[in-house]
N, C-alpha and C positions, 0 to 999 in steps of 0.2 A: 705704420704701427697705430694701434688704437689707443686713444686717451681716456676711455671709459669702459665700463664692464660689459664685455658682450655676453648676452645671456638670453636664453629663451623663456625664463621663468618671469612671472609678473614682478613689477617694482617692489622693492622693499619699502616698508613704512619708516625705517629708521631714518631720522633727520628731518622728517617733514615737521614744520611748525605747526601749531594749532590751527591757524588759518589755512595753510596749505593742506592739512590733513582733511578740514572741513569740506574744503573744495574737491578733494579726491573722492570722498565718501558719497554714497547716495544723497541726492539734494533734500529728500524728505526725512532725513535722519534727524532726531532731536539733538540740540547742540550739546546736551550733557554727555552724549555717547562719546564725543571726542576726547573729553577729559578721562572717561572710563578707559578708553583705549590706550591713551598715553600712559596712564597708571600701570596698566598691564604691562606695556611695553619696558618702561624705564624703572618703575618702582618694584614690580614684582618680577620683571625679567623673566617672562615665560618662554617656553620653547616653541609653542604652537598656538594658533588660534583656538583650538579645542579647549584649552586651559581657561579661556576668557569666561568664566562662568556666570557673570552678570549680564552677558551681552545676549540678545535674542538669537535664536537658531538662524533666522533669516540672514541677519548680519554676518554670523559666523561663516555660514555658507557663501555669502557674497564675498567675504574676505579671501576665502580660500580660492575663489575662482579668479579674483582681480588684483591680489596683492600678495607678498610674501614678508616674512618678518627678517630672516637672515640671508643675506647675499652670499655667505660663504659657510663652511663647515669646518669644524675641528678635525684636522687630518692626524696630528701628532701632538702630544704632550709629553715634555721631558722635563725632570726635575734633578737639579744639581745637588751636590752634598751640601751646598750652603743654603738650600731651600730656594734658590732661584728657579723659576720655571720659565719654560718657552713653549709658546703655542705655535704650531704651524698650521695655518688656516688654507683651505683650498677653495677657490672660486669656481664657478661652472666652466669657465674657460681653462681649467687646471692650473691657473696662476697660483703661486704660493705666496703666502703674507705671514710674516713673522711678528709676533707679540711677545714681549718679555714681561713677567712680573717678577719684580725685585723686592725682597724683604730685608729690612734692617732691624734686626731685634734690638728691643729696648732692654736696658739693664734690669735684670730681675723679672722679665716680662716674656711669657710664652710667644710662639710665633704667630698665634690667632690674633693677638693685640698688637703686634709690632707694626711698625710703620711700612706701608706697601706703596710701591710706585709702579705704575705700567708704562713701559716704553712701547709707544705705537708706530706703526709704519704708515707712510703716506704715498708710497709709490711701490710698484713691483720693479725691484732693481733700482739703479740710479744712473743718471747720464752724465753726473759731474766728475766722475774719475779721480776721486781722491786716492792717492797711491797706497794708502795704509788700509783701506776699507774693503770688507768682502762684498759689501752691496752691490757695487758696480762691476765685480768681475765678470758677470754674465750679461752686462749691459743693461739698458733700460727697456722695459717692456710696454708699460703703460702707467697712467695715474690710477690711483684708487678713487673710487666714488666716494661721497660723504657717508653713505650707507655702509661701504665696506670699512671705513675707518671708525665709525661708531660701533659696528658689530664687534670690533676689537675689545672695547669697553665692556660691552654686554657679555661677551663669552667669559672675560676674566671675571667680572661680576658674578655670574652664575656659578663659576668655579668656587669663589669664595663665599657664596651663600651657601653651598652644600657643606661648607666646613664650619658654619657659625649661624645660629638662628638669633643671635643677640640682637641684631638690628637690621631693618630692611632698607636703611639708608645705604647709598652707594659705598661698599666695603673697601674703598681704595682712597689713600691719602693723596697721592699726587699722581699727575699724568705729564709724561714728557714726549714730545714729538721728536723723537731722536732715534727712531728704528730705520728701516730700509727707506731710502729716498730722500729727496730735498723737499721739506714741507712747503717752502715758499714757491717751488715750482708747480705745485698743485694748490695754488693759493685759494681759489673759492671753496674746493671741497674741505680743505682744512679748516677755513673759517666757519663753514656751515657746521662742521663736526663740533669745533669749540662752543658754537652757540648752543647746539643741543647738549653739550656737556655741562654748560654753565646755567642754562635757563632752568626756571622753576618747573616748567613742564616737563623738562628732561631729566638728567641725573643730578641737577642743582649743586654742581661742585664749584666752590669759590674759585674766581679767576686767579687768585694768588697762587693756587695749587696746580695751575696750568702752565707749563713751559713750552715755548716753540723754540726749536733750534734751527739755525740756518748756517750755511758754509759762506754766505756773504752776498745774497742777491741784492744789490743796493735798491733798485726801483721798488721791489717788493717790501723791503724794510721800512722804506718811507711811507709806503701805502699802509703797512702794518700800523704805523705810528698813529694813523688817523682812526683806527679801529676802537670803537667805544668800549669793548670788553678788556678789562685791565689785567691781561695775563702777562707772564713774564717772558723774556727773550734771552736766550742763551746763543752765543756767537761761537761757532767752531773755529777757532783761531788757528791753533797748531803751529804757528810761526809767528814770531814778533818782529820780523822784517820781511820785506818784499822778497828778497833773494832766498830765504829759506822757505817762506810759505809757498812760493811758486814750485819748489822742488817736489812737494807733495800735493798740493791743491791747485790744479790748473785754473780754477776760478779767479785765482788772484791776478791773472794776467789781464782779465777783463775788468775786475773791480780791485784795484790794488789798496792797500792800506790808507793811503792819503784820501781815497774816495769812499771806502767802507767805514772806516772809523767815525767820521763826521755824521753819516747816516745812522749808525748805531746810536750816537750820542743823542741825535734828534729823538729817536725813539724813547731813550731813557728820560729825556727832559719832558716829553709829552705825557708819558705814562707814570712818571714818579716811582718807577721800580728799579731796584738795583739790578744791573746786568750780571749775567754769568759769562766769563770767558772759558771756553773748554779748550784744554791744552793736552794733547795726548803726547807723552814724552817717549821719543823714539831714540834709541842709541845712536850717537854720532850723527843725528841729523838736526834735532832742535833742543838737545838736552845740555847746551853749554852754558857756562855762567853769563857770557854775553847776552844770550837769548833771554836768560833770567831777569837780567837787569832791563832789557828792553821791554819784556812783558810787565815788569813791575811799573815802568813808565806809563804803559798803556793803561793798565789796571787803575793807577791813581788818577790819571786824567778822566777815565770814564767813571770813577767811583764804582768799580766793578769787582765782584767776587771771582776768584780763579779757582777753577776746578781742574786740578792736575790728574791726569789719568795715565798711569803706566801702561805702555802698550799691551793689548791683548793679543796674543800671537794669532795669526791666520795663516792656515796651511796654504802653501803656494806663493806666499808673499815674504820678502827677504828681511823685513824689519824686526828688530829685537828691541825689549825694553831695556833701559838703563839698569845697572845694578843699584842696590840700595844706597850705596855710598853717593852715586851720582844724583839720585833722586833727592837725598837728604841735603846735599849742597845746593841743588836748584831751590829746594823749598826755603832754605835758609836765606837766599837772597831776597825772596819775597817777604819773608818774615822781618828781615832787617829794614826793609822799606815799608813796613807796616801795612802790607797789602793782605786783605782778607782772602784766605785760601783753604781748601781742603786737598787731601791726597785721596782719591777715590780707591778703596779696596776693591780688587777684582772679583767679579761676581760671575758665576755660571761658567767658569772655564772648561768643566768637564762636561757641559751640554752644548759647547760652541755657541755661548750667548753673544758673542760679538755680532754686530749688525751683519746680516745676510749669510752667515755661515751655514746655518742649519738648511736654509732654501737652496744655497748653492750645492750642498752635499746631496740633498734629496733630488734636485734637477739632474746631476751627474749620475746618480743611481738609476734614475728613469732612462737616461740616455744609454746606459750600459746594459739595461735589462733586456 
């Protein structure tokens, strides 16, 4: 299996730092052209080199012959009744990449100015086999390149640009690496994408607005703790004991809680950011009051916020979400322990917005065509 993008097209400029971009361009090019080019890519978010009106024709022609902007294209755009949107992107090798735009309307404010979060993917499929997730049902195909990850931001940014001319700043409030794949299994590309997202020459998004989620790769978490960009970390916990976690997350056999939680604490102490513990509530699997008490103990020790997520049903999987009474009882335990938590409202159910669902359906439709 390949771990990078197989393509016959020229390399994408997305993700190249100013120094790397300068080294890529013709050697006799004036230095200020690098900044102009970066401005067209990240601030103006143009679709083609022909739109870069202040660049000389000779450079435009050189770029057309030697480089590309987007390593993928928008194949499908679906909007849910709650205005959640999912983009399905296609790479030259026909790999499918999912990106979700989630809106949280503010009280008394229209959707245009509501808080917007992009959920981006880092791999095509997933190799970690979490039992409740659609991302790994068709297996792991390959890692995404940094350019393929960054393209997800740009595609969504262009979509929002068309809806509002109020600002040319990046029109998204938060980015979460919680889409298809395990971000820390594609470490270098994810970090390169985060740098472009955060850097003044890139999308210039504050580090506090960037969250990386992991199922628990301990060596990479410890490596992540030494990264200078002060982004946030979310741990996909989903089980507050080894016994329960191993039922649904095979990675727990390699990195059990007694190994995982100290690594997460190390990250928290070095970065000085509150952790998030993601906890999908699955009926008769991890929704007991015993699990709630254990989760409260973990959250208090880590000074973490808990994100409770009632299970989003995936076709072909047996799991169900607990009823409202079970969810309320579970949440009450956390409240009684004075643990910070939220219960996430389901988004995008009618467009299959859970990780990997739309890709899986499209792959199956292709196979049967």
